[in-house]
BAFI-740855 format. One line per 2 residues: number of its first residue (from 1); for each residue x negated, y, z negated of N, C-alpha, C. Coordinates in steps of 0.001 Angstrom, whole numbers. Each point is the difference from the previous one (the first is absolute). Example, Ala and Ser with C-alpha at 12.3 -4.5 7.8 and 13.67 -1.06 7.14 Angstrom:
! residues 2
1) -13190,-5690,-7800,890,1190,0,-900,1200,0 | 350,1050,720,-820,1190,-60,770,1090,-730
***
This chain:
! residues 402
1) -25902,7555,-23086,276,-232,1423,-1031,697,859 | -257,-598,1145,-1025,546,878,540,1179,810
3) -871,985,227,305,1138,866,-678,-226,1347 | 777,-32,1062,-553,-172,1345,115,1320,742
5) -1137,526,448,-16,1307,650,225,-138,1505 | 880,881,505,314,2,1426,-874,1007,733
7) -245,-236,1261,-830,893,804,699,1328,247 | -792,1000,344,530,1349,185,983,103,1161
9) -187,-803,1011,860,125,1176,1318,-755,-144 | 245,-564,-1168,1258,-703,-234,980,963,-642
11) 1087,240,668,1038,885,-522,1160,-856,-491 | -14,-303,-1276,1031,-871,-559,1231,829,-360
13) 1079,-245,701,1285,613,-336,894,-1094,-553 | 539,232,-1162,821,-1044,-611,1437,117,475
15) 479,-1058,642,1391,-88,415,634,-1175,-730 | 1304,-11,-55,686,-1097,-677,-279,-1328,693
17) -291,45,1292,-272,-1243,720,-1394,-534,-303 | -782,759,-757,-1315,-479,-396,-1044,236,1062
19) -1227,-419,-295,-1114,183,913,-984,-1140,-198 | -529,-497,1088,-1005,-1055,-58,-1354,584,374
21) -1014,-319,-780,-1370,413,276,-815,-1223,408 | -1055,241,765,-890,-1088,400,-1426,331,-433
23) -921,-916,244,-1355,108,-557,-702,1296,387 | 147,442,1231,-716,1190,455,508,1286,-645
25) 1130,-69,-711,530,1183,-682,-726,290,-1312 | -787,-948,-485,-643,133,-1310,-1487,342,134
27) -492,775,-957,-1441,270,-64,-747,-1272,-386 | 552,-725,-961,-650,-1230,-465,1050,-906,-634
29) -113,-1300,251,882,-979,-620,-835,-996,-805 | 213,-77,-1304,-767,-941,-824,284,-1446,404
31) -1001,-819,-41,171,-1420,334,734,-750,-1106 | 129,646,-1156,628,-661,-1153,1527,44,37
33) 581,697,970,1458,105,70,635,-1378,181 | 1012,-279,-807,717,-1264,163,1209,235,907
35) 483,-1004,711,1168,182,869,1208,494,-791 | 544,1126,436,1167,559,-671,-318,858,-1202
37) -1254,415,-150,-372,835,-1147,622,1387,140 | 588,486,-1104,579,1338,-16,-1115,1013,-259
39) 24,1097,758,-1089,977,-36,563,1414,134 | -886,978,-276,293,1399,308,-718,360,1295
41) 702,687,895,-629,547,1207,-213,1489,-223 | -1228,463,212,-324,1407,-239,-311,690,1319
43) 775,1052,309,-198,765,1232,-1051,1090,-219 | -622,480,1067,-998,1073,-124,567,1261,-633
45) 1299,244,152,595,1211,-575,385,-171,-1462 | -306,-1166,-572,266,-221,-1416,1286,-741,-299
47) 878,-119,990,1243,-735,-212,-295,-1480,-191 | 804,-625,-846,-177,-1426,-266,1285,-769,298
49) -197,-1222,443,1124,-885,285,-242,-1344,-669 | 1086,-692,-255,-63,-1322,-606,397,-1045,1036
51) -673,-1129,-28,356,-1068,925,-772,-1261,-315 | -19,-903,961,-770,-1230,-176,-670,-371,1310
53) -1066,-782,-112,-835,-288,1158,-288,-1495,76 | -92,-494,1223,-378,-1395,234,-1092,-15,1061
55) -1194,-385,-391,-1131,-28,939,-127,-1343,710 | 917,-924,-280,-132,-1370,516,1101,-373,989
57) 692,962,584,1083,-337,923,-561,-464,1340 | 872,-568,822,-417,-439,1338,-332,1178,896
59) 409,1205,-409,-278,1218,779,-1130,823,-616 | -704,-571,-964,-1032,751,-688,577,725,-1198
61) -566,1163,-314,451,765,-1159,1337,678,298 | 968,-217,-885,1276,703,79,298,574,-1379
63) 204,1311,-46,284,676,-1267,1343,707,110 | 813,-148,-1022,1353,551,11,109,1148,-986
65) 621,1076,440,324,1109,-894,1417,-214,-520 | 152,49,-1308,1312,-186,-614,633,1335,-365
67) -799,908,-576,562,1287,-435,-1125,951,-369 | 276,1312,-15,-1002,947,-509,-88,-111,-1515
69) -1124,406,-540,-179,-34,-1451,390,1357,-565 | 1033,-14,-817,500,1246,-579,-243,61,-1506
71) -203,-1161,-624,-140,-39,-1456,-1473,-186,-381 | -524,934,-771,-1408,-74,-409,-259,-1186,-918
73) 1018,-410,-766,-221,-1056,-993,-203,-1375,630 | 214,-136,1311,-212,-1298,641,-1437,-485,-179
75) -933,952,-92,-1409,-371,-164,-259,-736,-1312 | 939,124,-936,-174,-631,-1307,531,-1427,-21
77) 688,-414,1061,608,-1326,44,-879,-981,771 | 209,-1274,-264,-718,-1036,747,635,-169,1382
79) -716,-707,872,539,-249,1345,1348,-706,-84 | 97,-1013,-837,1248,-755,-119,1129,877,-521
81) -283,833,-984,1024,888,-559,502,995,1047 | -931,555,771,384,959,1042,848,-680,1063
83) -448,-1161,469,729,-713,1046,1409,-352,-462 | 122,-532,-1195,1319,-397,-496,906,1211,-213
85) -571,1091,-463,784,1226,-194,561,499,1333 | -846,67,1015,419,521,1303,959,-965,690
87) -291,-1288,-67,902,-987,599,1378,91,-635 | 50,79,-1323,1286,89,-699,758,1261,424
89) -691,1132,36,658,1255,384,557,-72,1422 | -770,-576,919,438,-58,1389,1105,-1027,209
91) -58,-1104,-727,1110,-958,35,1280,661,-483 | -99,700,-1101,1167,651,-591,590,1038,948
93) -857,792,635,454,1019,946,692,-632,1205 | -561,-1088,510,558,-668,1173,1362,-607,-299
95) 107,-658,-1131,1260,-636,-377,1065,1048,-283 | -388,1113,-612,946,1082,-266,574,562,1301
97) -847,151,1019,470,482,1303,1103,-896,535 | -223,-1321,-23,1011,-927,534,1275,25,-833
99) -138,70,-1314,1189,6,-857,867,1229,247 | -619,1083,443,756,1220,279,797,-85,1298
101) -362,-935,881,638,-59,1314,726,-1309,292 | -217,-1023,-805,593,-1303,292,813,-509,-1185
103) 1016,-806,311,807,-626,-1031,-729,-1215,-565 | 481,-465,-1128,-660,-1100,-701,-91,-1255,860
105) 1055,-300,766,28,-1237,786,-540,173,1410 | -469,1197,345,-628,188,1308,-1342,-731,33
107) -400,-387,1190,-1336,-573,186,-838,981,793 | -1270,119,-356,-828,1036,615,-1467,-261,-325
109) -859,777,649,-1431,-38,-319,-222,841,-1250 | -492,-630,-1017,-174,664,-1291,-1306,784,-60
111) -1051,-534,612,-1297,673,63,-496,-90,1435 | -440,1144,550,-415,57,1400,-1458,451,113
113) -883,-745,-638,-1429,177,185,-519,1416,-156 | -745,447,1020,-607,1331,0,1008,1091,-335
115) 1205,-117,540,966,1081,-139,570,114,-1402 | -265,-994,-826,319,85,-1419,-1276,97,-834
117) -1097,409,667,-1301,168,-657,-466,-1280,-683 | 344,-1127,619,-448,-1307,-473,-465,-803,1217
119) -1168,351,561,-451,-607,1257,-79,-1525,-67 | 690,-641,929,-54,-1456,68,1050,-725,-812
121) 910,730,-640,1050,-634,-804,1345,123,712 | 584,-1143,344,1313,-47,636,926,-802,-906
123) 1113,605,-402,938,-658,-908,1407,133,557 | 701,-1121,99,1371,-17,505,944,-498,-1080
125) 1142,678,-127,1001,-357,-998,1180,-684,678 | 276,-1236,-405,1140,-768,501,1022,-149,-1123
127) 1115,-660,291,1043,-135,-1008,-472,-789,-1216 | -713,-1087,245,-335,-902,-1104,-1468,11,-404
129) -808,856,644,-1412,36,-380,-705,1182,656 | -1228,199,-416,-890,993,611,-1249,-737,469
131) -424,282,1235,-1182,-646,558,-1102,1027,214 | -1190,-317,-490,-1156,897,48,-1044,-565,957
133) -562,876,836,-1166,-340,810,-1106,1008,-312 | -1200,-485,-234,-1141,868,-294,-1085,-268,1033
135) -471,1069,644,-913,-155,1130,-1335,712,-194 | -222,592,-1170,-1256,702,-268,-595,-477,-1324
137) -1329,-46,-41,-690,-516,-1182,227,881,-1222 | 100,1321,214,154,914,-1117,1282,-207,-776
139) 1052,-469,666,1255,-298,-687,94,-1471,-371 | -651,-855,779,52,-1429,-300,-643,-306,-1349
141) -963,793,-397,-629,-185,-1312,1000,201,-1131 | 1107,705,301,1006,311,-1022,1345,-642,347
143) -51,-1138,675,1221,-647,476,945,-372,-1142 | -517,-522,-1084,865,-370,-1126,621,1237,-642
145) -789,1061,-124,503,1259,-555,1122,555,878 | -196,-33,1319,1003,499,944,1277,-825,-94
147) -130,-1302,5,1162,-891,-56,801,222,-1282 | -687,40,-1121,683,147,-1284,743,1328,-92
149) -618,1065,497,629,1312,-108,1174,160,955 | -105,-530,1211,1139,55,923,1168,-790,-573
151) -296,-1175,-528,1054,-838,-581,689,725,-1148 | -789,696,-804,548,727,-1141,800,1218,454
153) -495,723,1000,670,1213,467,1310,-297,723 | 48,-1093,748,1167,-288,840,925,-1025,-636
155) -552,-899,-790,841,-987,-665,403,-1167,871 | -850,-366,952,264,-1161,854,-1192,-945,-38
157) 294,-1257,298,-1084,-964,135,-951,462,1099 | -1290,-46,-268,-995,549,920,-1053,-1053,325
159) -275,-151,1302,-996,-965,452,-1011,686,904 | -1227,-504,-6,-1047,487,899,-201,-1016,1117
161) 40,486,1246,-265,-842,1167,-1369,372,549 | -877,-970,111,-1311,232,610,12,-520,1435
163) 136,906,963,-55,-379,1411,-1449,66,471 | -509,-1114,436,-1412,-73,388,-344,1044,1048
165) 878,145,1016,-313,914,1102,-38,1454,-446 | 728,336,-1083,18,1378,-489,-1121,298,-992
167) -697,-1035,-448,-1036,177,-1014,-1408,-246,532 | -88,-502,1237,-1313,-390,512,-908,1195,267
169) 564,1166,376,-848,1165,275,-806,425,-1220 | 597,-153,-1182,-696,385,-1235,-679,-1199,-661
171) -3,-1120,708,-632,-1235,-493,543,-341,-1390 | 1321,13,-118,645,-291,-1276,384,-1471,-73
173) -118,-595,-1170,410,-1407,-152,1517,-113,-18 | 498,-1181,251,1428,-263,-172,165,-836,-1254
175) 894,442,-857,205,-670,-1280,1211,-917,82 | -158,-1198,-491,1152,-893,-76,869,456,-1164
177) 1302,-157,163,921,420,-1049,917,-1152,-360 | 316,-98,-1257,918,-1044,-456,1444,495,74
179) 157,1281,315,1343,544,131,528,-279,1402 | 1269,-280,96,598,-220,1314,1472,369,-53
181) 537,243,1154,1418,293,131,425,-560,1352 | 1059,-760,21,386,-716,1216,639,911,1029
183) 820,933,-472,740,845,930,-60,1463,-431 | -4,861,1002,25,1440,-246,1370,526,410
185) 642,721,-902,1310,598,280,-209,1449,430 | 547,333,1174,-217,1318,590,1337,687,239
187) 84,1261,-379,1173,825,295,-399,1086,989 | 602,-30,1181,-278,1014,1022,1303,698,356
189) 221,1166,-602,1220,780,242,1266,-817,-232 | -9,-837,-1033,1182,-779,-337,18,-1398,581
191) -914,-315,892,-130,-1365,514,-966,-773,-901 | 432,-1179,-428,-828,-810,-884,-611,-1167,765
193) -1322,21,106,-746,-1054,672,-706,-862,-1047 | -48,-1291,254,-779,-918,-822,-1093,-593,870
195) -1251,311,-320,-1132,-439,810,-917,-906,-806 | -520,-1052,627,-1009,-812,-683,-1205,862,-367
197) -587,-296,-1146,-1154,771,-449,-1104,6,1049 | -221,-1129,668,-1071,-95,988,245,935,1180
199) 1268,226,361,318,931,1088,-364,1423,-391 | 355,378,-1216,-347,1334,-498,-1514,142,-112
201) -653,-1042,-510,-1452,58,-180,-706,207,1337 | 525,-608,1056,-637,92,1310,383,1277,732
203) 1288,357,-21,503,1068,867,522,1234,-720 | 298,-103,-1302,699,1100,-644,1459,3,418
205) 690,1122,-218,1404,77,415,250,1092,1026 | -814,993,78,191,1124,916,1226,835,-377
207) 119,344,-1287,1068,930,-343,-457,1446,152 | -1135,186,707,-484,1362,222,948,801,889
209) 822,-687,814,975,694,847,1397,45,-634 | 119,-332,-1278,1321,-57,-637,735,1334,107
211) -724,1092,-201,624,1321,87,521,263,1404 | -734,-447,1017,435,219,1376,1161,-908,382
213) 38,-1200,-566,1172,-855,227,1243,641,-592 | -172,643,-1149,1123,704,-619,443,1187,858
215) -966,738,552,318,1112,899,758,-497,1228 | -467,-1102,566,654,-567,1175,1440,-399,-319
217) 189,-634,-1146,1342,-439,-385,927,1193,-198 | -508,1055,-592,801,1213,-176,403,589,1345
219) -933,-22,960,306,501,1345,1057,-872,669 | -148,-1315,-111,933,-911,663,1409,103,-572
221) 114,372,-1267,1329,132,-605,800,1123,645 | -694,918,685,668,1133,659,18,-151,1519
223) -542,-1111,493,-140,-201,1449,1270,-635,557 | 524,557,1101,1260,-471,575,-188,-858,1246
225) -1245,-257,378,-256,-855,1153,219,-1467,-330 | -218,-862,988,199,-1437,-183,-964,-582,-1029
227) 532,-893,-819,-801,-747,-976,332,-1485,149 | -302,-517,1174,337,-1399,278,-1236,-888,-70
229) -996,287,835,-1204,-821,61,-1222,776,-507 | -677,-559,-1010,-1228,593,-517,-1165,-960,147
231) -1199,539,97,-1209,-807,175,-1082,510,-947 | -523,-887,-844,-1049,342,-965,-1279,-728,403
233) -976,751,527,-1250,-576,490,-1088,45,-1072 | -830,-1023,-38,-1009,-151,-1061,705,61,-1353
235) 1052,-777,-136,963,195,-1095,-528,-399,-1374 | -1005,-886,-72,-480,-558,-1270,1203,-574,-757
237) 328,498,-1177,1131,-552,-748,1336,613,402 | -14,949,933,1243,477,595,667,1197,-638
239) -737,787,-762,655,1089,-724,597,1061,924 | -713,365,1077,569,989,926,1329,-513,558
241) 2,-1239,481,1211,-565,590,1130,-159,-994 | -328,-298,-1259,1028,-82,-1035,706,1344,-166
243) -763,1067,117,610,1329,-84,954,235,1174 | -343,-520,1182,912,123,1146,1298,-749,-277
245) -111,-1207,-546,1204,-778,-311,878,733,-1001 | -610,576,-1021,787,697,-1018,670,1240,568
247) -575,535,1079,588,1181,646,1085,-368,1009 | 287,-1288,143,1129,-383,835,-324,-650,1324
249) -1256,-311,274,-321,-693,1248,578,-1416,-30 | 652,-386,1104,628,-1321,71,-1035,-1118,19
251) -1080,225,715,-1000,-1052,188,-1391,620,10 | -915,-610,-733,-1388,472,-23,-926,-1184,281
253) -897,196,954,-1010,-1000,336,-1329,400,-629 | -626,-930,-696,-1271,233,-676,-1094,-775,731
255) -1146,648,225,-1100,-645,718,-1302,169,-782 | -694,-1120,-223,-1308,54,-654,-731,-1311,265
257) -1329,68,-11,-798,-1215,168,22,-886,-1235 | 261,587,-1153,-56,-745,-1254,1269,-771,-284
259) -94,-916,-949,1132,-838,-388,700,620,-1209 | 827,1007,269,655,731,-1085,1520,-131,36
261) 511,-903,802,1454,-100,184,718,-324,-1308 | -529,-926,-793,670,-377,-1248,70,1174,-972
263) -1078,782,-77,-5,1177,-875,1052,998,460 | 55,217,1309,935,957,587,1445,-430,-237
265) 299,-1268,282,1361,-508,-180,396,38,-1472 | -953,-304,-878,286,53,-1425,416,1387,-446
267) -689,1018,493,368,1383,-319,1365,340,575 | 251,-416,1241,1270,306,662,1177,-596,-769
269) -169,-1220,-502,1084,-648,-747,304,741,-1297 | -1042,501,-661,217,751,-1242,831,1254,242
271) -96,538,1231,723,1234,336,1228,-269,861 | 364,-1294,167,1143,-397,838,-126,528,1424
273) -1205,-93,540,-267,491,1357,-573,-1103,892 | 225,-1264,-372,-655,-1094,717,580,-279,1381
275) 1193,506,290,608,-233,1309,-534,1009,1019 | -188,-468,1224,-500,885,1052,-1488,253,-90
277) -748,-1021,-432,-1456,117,-125,-671,-1080,849 | -1014,402,748,-783,-943,791,-1482,263,-260
279) -756,-1072,-231,-1440,131,-246,-766,-679,1122 | -872,749,644,-849,-542,1060,-1438,23,-493
281) -605,-1179,-83,-1393,-62,-418,-889,-66,1241 | -841,1005,157,-882,18,1152,-669,1344,171
283) -848,95,1005,-710,1237,305,981,1062,488 | -63,1181,-579,956,1059,332,-125,424,1460
285) -1205,128,503,-198,423,1387,606,-1022,965 | -228,-1284,-267,581,-1045,845,1520,-12,-109
287) 498,204,-1212,1450,13,-217,660,1127,786 | -621,1173,15,554,1129,752,54,-314,1489
289) -1008,-691,508,22,-412,1411,1186,-924,274 | 239,-933,-922,1105,-945,172,1352,700,-95
291) 123,933,-931,1259,738,-140,307,808,1255 | -1031,553,614,190,754,1239,486,-915,1119
293) -615,-1176,118,410,-969,1029,1446,-434,-223 | 383,-151,-1272,1363,-418,-341,998,1154,57
295) -514,1201,313,832,1208,82,720,299,-1321 | -686,-291,-1120,563,325,-1315,-162,1497,-261
297) 1037,596,-568,-13,1433,-290,417,238,-1446 | -564,1052,-590,241,274,-1413,374,1466,-218
299) 876,188,-990,421,1359,-358,-1026,684,-897 | -853,-802,-617,-1057,570,-834,-1148,-989,-111
301) -1212,512,128,-1210,-803,-181,-862,661,-1066 | -452,-801,-952,-949,463,-1012,-1334,-683,262
303) -1049,796,106,-1333,-545,271,-978,501,-1064 | -421,-900,-873,-941,334,-1076,-1121,-1035,-8
305) -944,110,948,-1053,-1015,119,-1066,139,-1081 | -800,-1055,-201,-1175,126,-866,-952,1038,587
307) -953,430,-796,-971,988,486,-738,-541,1217 | -31,792,1065,-725,-393,1207,-1503,233,-152
309) -374,761,-1014,-1410,238,-283,-127,507,-1428 | -1059,-388,-684,-263,485,-1350,-1168,970,-32
311) -485,358,1183,-1170,872,108,282,1075,1036 | -233,1256,-358,243,1116,908,-812,-140,1285
313) -1108,-751,-62,-832,-197,1191,742,-778,1083 | 997,-783,-403,753,-819,947,1341,626,365
315) 112,1313,-188,1267,685,234,500,-177,1429 | -880,118,984,431,-120,1398,598,-1369,294
317) -593,-1042,-550,553,-1342,186,1366,-133,-666 | 144,639,-1169,1294,-30,-684,1071,685,839
319) -337,1146,579,964,724,833,380,-811,1234 | -960,-722,561,305,-878,1140,1021,-1062,-408
321) -161,-524,-1215,937,-1000,-500,1404,548,-127 | 121,1229,-519,1323,622,-127,617,274,1373
323) -809,440,956,525,257,1351,551,-1283,618 | -750,-1069,-147,435,-1288,543,1294,-456,-667
325) 81,201,-1308,1163,-435,-768,1263,747,417 | -79,1327,54,1215,775,302,380,-68,1475
327) -942,-317,832,331,-261,1407,916,-1213,110 | -184,-966,-890,817,-1209,5,1316,184,-759
329) 34,939,-933,1209,199,-808,1083,761,759 | -382,1053,713,986,863,669,985,-791,868
331) -435,-1013,780,949,-718,864,1083,-785,-738 | -181,-303,-1287,1026,-775,-707,982,902,-746
333) -94,1302,204,932,938,-628,1241,172,859 | 1132,122,-649,1241,312,706,-60,1418,568
335) 917,357,910,-8,1353,587,21,1115,-1042 | 620,-261,-1138,-54,912,-1145,-461,-825,-1200
337) -1133,362,-566,-565,-845,-1060,-910,796,-920 | -270,-586,-1159,-920,570,-983,-1273,-839,-52
339) -1106,669,-293,-1294,-680,-88,-775,534,-1196 | -379,-902,-898,-892,357,-1106,-1420,-369,387
341) -869,994,-60,-1428,-194,261,-723,222,-1327 | -446,-1092,-621,-686,83,-1291,-1439,-470,160
343) -898,611,-744,-1420,-340,133,-699,51,-1349 | -931,-946,-186,-871,23,-1179,-1461,35,431
345) -244,430,1244,-1359,58,529,-640,1338,-354 | -1079,-44,-779,-692,1227,-394,-559,703,1232
347) 205,1312,65,-540,794,1097,977,246,1127 | 1028,-839,117,1032,227,1016,983,1026,-554
349) 186,1089,715,811,1107,-505,1455,-120,435 | 848,782,-644,1396,91,431,79,457,1449
351) -870,933,366,-9,502,1377,-435,-1086,984 | -983,-817,-386,-416,-1116,856,1180,-918,290
353) 721,-360,-1044,1110,-935,150,1135,596,823 | 345,1261,-279,1096,624,754,-367,155,1467
355) -1262,302,278,-454,120,1393,118,-1336,721 | -407,-1072,-657,66,-1330,608,1440,-402,296
357) 892,224,-952,1408,-354,218,595,841,1120 | -274,1304,-7,553,876,1033,-526,-347,1388
359) -1288,-279,109,-569,-355,1304,645,-1263,556 | 175,-1000,-846,633,-1237,453,1474,206,324
361) 661,867,-754,1409,286,283,153,682,1358 | -823,1009,260,61,718,1281,-298,-942,1158
363) -1022,-839,-169,-381,-933,1064,1095,-1017,304 | 904,-211,-958,1081,-969,208,1361,688,49
365) -52,1290,392,1221,766,287,912,135,-1219 | -607,280,-1138,758,217,-1235,-248,1410,-518
367) 1033,588,-560,-139,1256,-726,-198,-331,-1469 | -932,681,-641,-410,-364,-1359,136,1206,-931
369) 677,-201,-1137,180,1057,-994,-499,-502,-1353 | -901,747,-604,-497,-334,-1336,992,529,-1031
371) 598,-903,-782,1068,417,-912,-389,-83,-1478 | -1110,-660,-318,-414,-71,-1400,-1470,-405,-74
373) -691,481,-1021,-1396,-390,-230,-208,-244,-1493 | -1068,-722,-324,-316,-246,-1398,-1448,-422,-164
375) -480,101,-1223,-1345,-486,-341,138,-882,-1241 | -1115,-277,-650,39,-874,-1165,605,704,-1204
377) 528,-808,-925,572,542,-1218,-1071,399,-996 | 427,584,-1111,-973,516,-970,-665,-1106,-800
379) 407,-1264,210,-763,-1083,-626,-1294,-255,768 | -21,420,1280,-1238,13,791,-407,1469,148
381) -291,620,-1128,-111,1449,-108,-1186,577,775 | 263,1116,660,-1034,763,703,181,1469,-347
383) -1055,792,223,119,1435,-269,83,828,1275 | -392,-581,1147,150,677,1286,-165,-1037,1105
385) 147,440,1259,-29,-942,1115,-1420,-374,427 | -1012,638,-599,-1378,-396,269,-482,-1069,-980
387) 845,-308,-967,-345,-978,-1021,-211,-1378,628 | -1074,-674,-390,-290,-1313,584,1010,-1066,-420
389) 823,308,-986,1047,-933,-402,1278,159,793 | 19,962,931,1192,237,825,-34,-931,1202
391) 945,-908,77,-17,-952,1107,1390,-386,506 | 1056,251,-773,1337,-440,394,745,1067,794
393) 610,-426,1113,802,902,820,1286,-710,416 | 1060,782,78,1310,-531,399,671,1019,906
395) 433,-451,1159,734,859,927,1250,-734,460 | 1108,714,62,1264,-557,491,413,769,1248
397) 184,-741,1090,352,602,1288,1392,-443,441 | 670,900,703,1216,-350,739,-354,54,1476
399) 230,-1106,705,-333,-75,1421,1258,-245,821 | 44,648,1152,1174,-98,872,-459,-45,1452
401) 667,-827,805,-332,-66,1422,241,1341,669 | -927,399,874,202,1219,784,1056,-246,1076
***
């Protein structure tokens, strides 16, 4: 394996979230490197790291650190042997973490990329299958090895999905597969959803907030306020709203631009919760304007929008979006009501969200109390709040007219 020397001014600190290097970090890069080649990185202080590099990405040279080198005997192995050894060890460690915290029939993220020391590998476990996405050349070279080992370790049918938009940065090909599955069975805190494979392939399921939905349900079981009218905004397949129904809400309105009503109703029928459900297909912002004109009021509103930005550079625009959204939500709340503020926008903090909700509450003569908070579960594992994999936030407010 090739040794790539790093410049003196590069201070490589190994964190579980990994580290990305670029061309200017190296003293010299051989032209013979193949996309996704596994290499040793050598620091000026003598420390060595293992990783892989792709000199052909749309962003130029991108090199990934996977782990420090602790075993001297690695030098005796071939590149393929080293890569397979490390991939197997990290797969095993990641799966063991989930098995320690989740039940067999739970659905969760099985592998979370950098944070499981497998940069570019995203794996989700559903009831009837496991779906793999690979976004880096260094792991894509071992796609069959990864698939076979996950299938063996977990004991479920395993498929690889090649999403063009997720593979274009590394200039990766998309492989046709003869394997197919018509429907994906999903368990979210006891709710069973059946989704077409194409829906999952395009959107995923968003069970990243499953732990927070469980927290919300636990809180609602002890809540003595009104549970008559609930509103689930950006509902997708309706999991947040289903939790409201199970907690005793008489009627829940679901709003989303997508055509997910059949999936939602199908889940509701399985849980005998199909009565008192309304689905509105349309733009959430426009819908809130209409609800205000109609003087509709709700005892609880859940708001879990898609990411308003995927780049920290666009943080200000994302915050503007949240301000606009909660300005429209506050008027549809009853004099005493609950509000879930959930976010998957990277860079938006819990404090940002609480400030936005409080400012809008004060401006509309509401008193606001923060009664619960949450972040992502350990299937989206992080080691601290500076981790680049930290993106999920959940806040539950109680609001009352002044």
